N, C-alpha and C positions, 0 to 999 in steps of 0.2 A: 756120345761125344760130350764130354764135359768141357766147360770153358768156352763154349761157342757163344759168340756175340752177334748182334744184329747190326748190319750196316744202316746208315741213315735211310737209304732207299728202302730196305727191307722193313724198317720200322714204319715208314710212311705207307707202304703197300699193305702191311698188316692192318693198320688203322683203317685204310680205305675199304678193305675187304671185310672188316668186322672181327678180326682176330686180336686177342690180347697177346702181349709179348710172351706171357707164360705158355700160351697155347702153341705159339710158334716154336719156342724152345723145347716144349714137350714133343712136338712133331719131329724134331731132330733127335732128341734123346731116346724116345720110345717109338721110333718109326715102325709102321706096319710093313713097309716096303722101302727099299732103297735101290737105286740104279744109277748108272752113269748119265750125266746130263747131256743134252744135245750140244754139239760144239758151239752153237751160237751163244751159249752161256759162258764160254771161255774154257780154258784148260783146267784140269784138276778140280772139276766140279761134279757134285753128286746130288741127286734129287732124293729127298726124304719125304715120304707120304704118311699121313696119319689122318684118318677120317676125311674131312673135306679140305684139309690143309696140305699144301706141298711147299717145300722150301728148297731152294737151290743153295747148296753149301759149298763155299770155297774151302777145299780140304787143306790147302797150304796155310791160309790165314785163319782157319777155324771160324769163319764168319758166314752168316746167312746173307746172301747178296740180294735175294728177292724172295717174295712170297707169292704163291699162286693159289687160286681157288680151284679145287677139283669139282667139276660138275658131272652130272650123270652122262652127258653127251660128249663133252670134249673139254679141253682146257679153256679157262676163261681169262682173257687178257684185258681186264679193265671194264668189261661189259656188265658182269654180274657181281653181286655181293652176297654174303651168306644170308643176309636178310631177304634179298630178292629170291634166293633159292628156297627158303623156308616158306615163302608166300605162294610158290608155284606148285 
């Protein structure tokens, strides 16, 4: 997907989790896996995964709405950062 942008929230979450904006955009463009997002993320949303990054993309507005950290055990919602995972 070219032309995808980051919402303000996605940019904030990327920074909190330790991802640079280019890593997030690469996650979307060069995803290793994509699938429909859970309905709690809203309609017309798809998850793109690459490495330890996952992005929820609004397909209509071509915008990353949030960034998630993939952990070995489960999704991380604000508990871990990439740095934390590297230390464990």
